[in-house]
Rosetta silent file (secondary structure, phi, psi, omega in degrees, C-alpha in Angstrom):
SEQUENCE: LYFSAQEGMLFFYDIKGLQYEMKICADILQPISSLVFSPDYTTLLVVTDQGTVYTYKPAHSEEAVKLLDACSSCFLAADFLTPGDKYCVSVTISGEVQVWFLEDGTCLSKLNLDIEVQVN
SCORE:     score description
SCORE:     0.000 S_00000001
   1 L     0.000  121.963  175.570   68.045   80.876  162.743 S_00000001
   2 E  -104.912  139.758  174.783   64.913   82.932  161.970 S_00000001
   3 E  -153.312  168.081 -178.492   62.054   83.140  164.420 S_00000001
   4 E  -126.307  156.049  175.408   59.159   85.380  165.314 S_00000001
   5 L  -107.684  160.858 -177.607   57.728   86.838  168.467 S_00000001
   6 L   -58.252  -26.446 -177.821   54.055   87.211  169.277 S_00000001
   7 L   -75.235   -5.736  179.279   54.230   90.950  168.662 S_00000001
   8 L    96.798   15.350  178.768   54.953   90.323  164.964 S_00000001
   9 E   -89.197  136.534  174.452   58.713   90.879  165.010 S_00000001
  10 E  -102.232  122.936 -175.939   60.893   88.745  162.723 S_00000001
  11 E  -116.128  155.720  173.980   64.294   88.012  164.289 S_00000001
  12 E  -129.233  126.855  172.128   67.534   86.444  163.048 S_00000001
  13 E  -104.414  119.284  174.033   70.069   84.751  165.314 S_00000001
  14 E   -94.687  105.592 -173.142   73.531   84.459  163.796 S_00000001
  15 E  -104.842  124.334  176.848   75.036   81.563  165.767 S_00000001
  16 E  -133.641  104.678 -177.053   78.784   80.825  165.615 S_00000001
  17 L    63.702 -123.783  179.044   79.952   78.279  168.140 S_00000001
  18 L   -94.684   -0.465 -178.590   78.968   79.530  171.583 S_00000001
  19 E  -102.059  148.224  175.646   78.558   83.132  170.400 S_00000001
  20 E  -147.087  156.107  176.571   75.418   84.607  168.853 S_00000001
  21 E  -132.149  132.014 -179.900   74.149   87.924  167.589 S_00000001
  22 E  -103.498  137.516  178.496   70.445   88.809  167.388 S_00000001
  23 E  -131.888  136.306  172.808   69.082   91.093  164.678 S_00000001
  24 E   -85.070  122.287 -177.243   65.565   92.437  164.169 S_00000001
  25 E   -91.674  -43.265 -176.109   64.733   91.877  160.518 S_00000001
  26 E  -158.201  151.274  174.049   61.194   93.195  160.155 S_00000001
  27 E  -112.087  106.322 -175.961   58.218   94.396  162.151 S_00000001
  28 L   -80.127  -21.226  178.064   55.135   92.767  160.619 S_00000001
  29 L    71.867    6.098  176.122   52.781   94.501  163.073 S_00000001
  30 L  -140.185  147.769  177.073   50.653   91.344  163.331 S_00000001
  31 L   -59.426  136.649 -176.339   51.263   88.088  165.212 S_00000001
  32 E   -94.829  130.476 -179.501   53.105   85.621  162.937 S_00000001
  33 E   -99.144  -28.924  178.291   51.700   82.102  162.623 S_00000001
  34 E  -157.818  153.413  176.254   54.280   80.477  160.334 S_00000001
  35 E  -127.498  130.945 -178.449   57.595   80.958  158.536 S_00000001
  36 E  -137.486  123.825  177.186   58.509   78.920  155.441 S_00000001
  37 E   -85.312  147.368  171.900   61.752   79.157  153.433 S_00000001
  38 L   -66.871  158.925 -178.322   61.841   78.657  149.662 S_00000001
  39 L   -56.424  -28.948  179.008   63.719   75.505  148.554 S_00000001
  40 L   -97.083    8.589  175.991   66.806   77.595  147.685 S_00000001
  41 L    60.610   27.722  178.617   66.560   79.586  150.959 S_00000001
  42 L   -94.905  -22.906 -175.444   66.410   82.956  149.150 S_00000001
  43 L  -134.331  138.013  177.209   62.883   83.915  150.219 S_00000001
  44 E  -112.193  125.624  172.589   60.965   83.512  153.459 S_00000001
  45 E   -88.060  132.168  179.079   57.151   83.399  153.444 S_00000001
  46 E  -119.322  117.299 -179.670   55.687   84.957  156.585 S_00000001
  47 E  -108.857  131.705 -177.934   52.038   84.154  157.368 S_00000001
  48 E   -98.757  163.464  176.457   50.239   86.144  160.066 S_00000001
  49 L   -62.089  -25.320 -178.852   47.423   85.143  162.406 S_00000001
  50 L   -88.641    1.703  172.712   45.207   87.634  160.583 S_00000001
  51 L    91.150   20.425  177.514   45.770   85.854  157.264 S_00000001
  52 L  -101.258  143.075  179.805   48.247   88.135  155.523 S_00000001
  53 E  -115.402  130.394  178.720   51.264   86.694  153.669 S_00000001
  54 E  -117.795  156.288  168.798   54.571   88.596  153.402 S_00000001
  55 E  -114.705  145.077  177.727   57.839   87.785  151.634 S_00000001
  56 E  -136.681  128.213 -179.157   61.230   88.531  153.130 S_00000001
  57 L  -110.082   98.971 -175.069   64.536   88.162  151.265 S_00000001
  58 H   -56.917  -37.880 -177.146   67.359   87.803  153.837 S_00000001
  59 H   -65.567  -25.600 -178.023   70.239   88.307  151.399 S_00000001
  60 H   -98.384   -4.155 -178.658   68.925   91.726  150.446 S_00000001
  61 L    49.437   35.242  178.847   68.046   92.729  154.051 S_00000001
  62 L   -79.529  162.794  170.395   64.839   94.203  152.694 S_00000001
  63 L   -69.811  159.150  174.697   61.767   94.864  154.738 S_00000001
  64 L   -67.594  137.788 -177.349   59.055   92.249  154.510 S_00000001
  65 E  -109.526  126.678  178.608   56.781   92.943  151.539 S_00000001
  66 E   -67.896  122.614 -177.900   53.053   92.303  151.770 S_00000001
  67 E  -103.053  -50.181 -176.435   52.223   89.801  149.061 S_00000001
  68 E  -129.882  138.434  178.036   48.703   88.586  149.873 S_00000001
  69 L  -113.345  147.366  179.642   46.090   90.138  152.113 S_00000001
  70 L   -56.576  132.690  179.315   43.286   88.313  153.823 S_00000001
  71 L  -108.495 -123.364 -177.919   40.185   88.414  151.654 S_00000001
  72 L   -69.807  -20.832  178.485   36.885   86.733  152.424 S_00000001
  73 L  -144.172  140.083 -177.020   38.649   84.122  154.508 S_00000001
  74 L   -67.172  143.662  172.704   41.995   84.279  156.279 S_00000001
  75 E   -69.468  129.773 -177.984   44.992   82.435  154.887 S_00000001
  76 E   -93.486  -38.546 -178.702   45.736   79.568  157.224 S_00000001
  77 E  -156.446  157.802  177.487   48.989   78.428  155.648 S_00000001
  78 E  -145.690  151.095  177.895   51.228   79.021  152.648 S_00000001
  79 E  -154.827  161.156  178.328   54.147   77.175  151.099 S_00000001
  80 E   -77.894  147.053  169.998   56.298   77.283  147.982 S_00000001
  81 L   -92.309  127.891 -176.899   55.521   75.150  144.944 S_00000001
  82 L  -108.296  155.521    6.338   58.705   73.360  143.933 S_00000001
  83 L   -78.136  161.809  177.344   60.915   73.243  142.019 S_00000001
  84 L    91.463 -174.573 -179.199   61.875   76.890  142.215 S_00000001
  85 L  -140.246   33.006 -179.626   60.528   79.805  144.210 S_00000001
  86 L   -93.933  -16.519 -176.671   58.283   81.638  141.755 S_00000001
  87 E  -131.716  152.116  172.042   54.952   80.274  142.969 S_00000001
  88 E  -135.323  161.263  177.894   53.301   79.547  146.271 S_00000001
  89 E  -120.432  141.722  178.911   50.149   77.753  147.314 S_00000001
  90 E  -131.839  159.065  174.375   47.891   78.910  150.116 S_00000001
  91 E  -132.989  140.355  178.617   44.850   77.528  151.897 S_00000001
  92 E  -101.172  164.526  178.927   42.176   79.509  153.666 S_00000001
  93 L   -58.041  -34.561 -178.635   40.149   78.543  156.713 S_00000001
  94 L   -77.994   -2.982  175.509   37.115   78.118  154.447 S_00000001
  95 L    95.194   19.494  177.284   38.992   75.520  152.350 S_00000001
  96 E   -92.827  123.462  177.215   39.990   77.530  149.296 S_00000001
  97 E   -99.758  131.242 -176.401   43.350   76.483  147.832 S_00000001
  98 E  -132.242  145.085  174.315   45.062   79.113  145.692 S_00000001
  99 E  -110.060  133.162 -173.651   48.221   79.252  143.582 S_00000001
 100 E  -123.877  144.750  169.966   50.016   82.620  143.484 S_00000001
 101 E   -88.491  117.606 -172.607   52.757   84.161  141.342 S_00000001
 102 L   -68.797  -24.212 -177.057   55.194   85.566  143.928 S_00000001
 103 L   -62.335  -40.201 -177.827   56.592   88.350  141.796 S_00000001
 104 L  -133.173    5.480  177.336   53.427   90.412  141.866 S_00000001
 105 L    77.165   18.140  178.526   50.901   88.477  143.977 S_00000001
 106 E   -71.753  130.238  175.516   48.701   87.448  141.040 S_00000001
 107 E   -79.370  120.179 -177.217   46.283   84.626  141.829 S_00000001
 108 E   -95.714  -27.296 -175.161   46.757   82.012  139.060 S_00000001
 109 E  -160.866  148.668  177.167   44.355   79.312  140.165 S_00000001
 110 E  -135.829  147.556  175.069   41.726   78.502  142.823 S_00000001
 111 E  -142.070  123.663  178.677   40.143   75.310  144.051 S_00000001
 112 E   -95.187  121.198 -178.464   37.407   75.194  146.688 S_00000001
 113 L   -81.436   -9.688 -179.137   37.594   72.051  148.848 S_00000001
 114 L    55.768   37.194  177.066   34.095   72.704  150.284 S_00000001
 115 L  -154.050  144.101  177.273   35.327   71.912  153.783 S_00000001
 116 L   -73.090  138.400 -176.229   36.664   73.997  156.668 S_00000001
 117 L  -103.930  142.045  177.390   40.418   73.579  157.141 S_00000001
 118 L  -131.904  155.113  174.923   42.186   73.327  160.509 S_00000001
 119 L   -97.737  131.628  177.467   45.791   73.167  161.605 S_00000001
 120 L  -112.286    0.000    0.000   46.749   70.212  163.751 S_00000001
């Protein structure tokens, strides 16, 4: 079980029966708004309240790597494009939808919806 705290810490609970062990995985230094696993569960997208997107690979116990930084408008949400885990799609508060190559953070495509986006 992965979860985040308001302070920007990413935690992992290893639960076995009635026993559990908690591990701090990464300190993002910004409040985390969402966590999304890739379809094959190898990569976790971490989106912050300030609009930055990080990747975290649990099997490698690496630190979270900053992939996308907030530009003219904060990223509101991000998710993987399936099948696979090579691309993600993000949406900004201003309504810009973007497709990203996860390996190096290259923006491959943009579409402006011309409407402000909200999370419900």
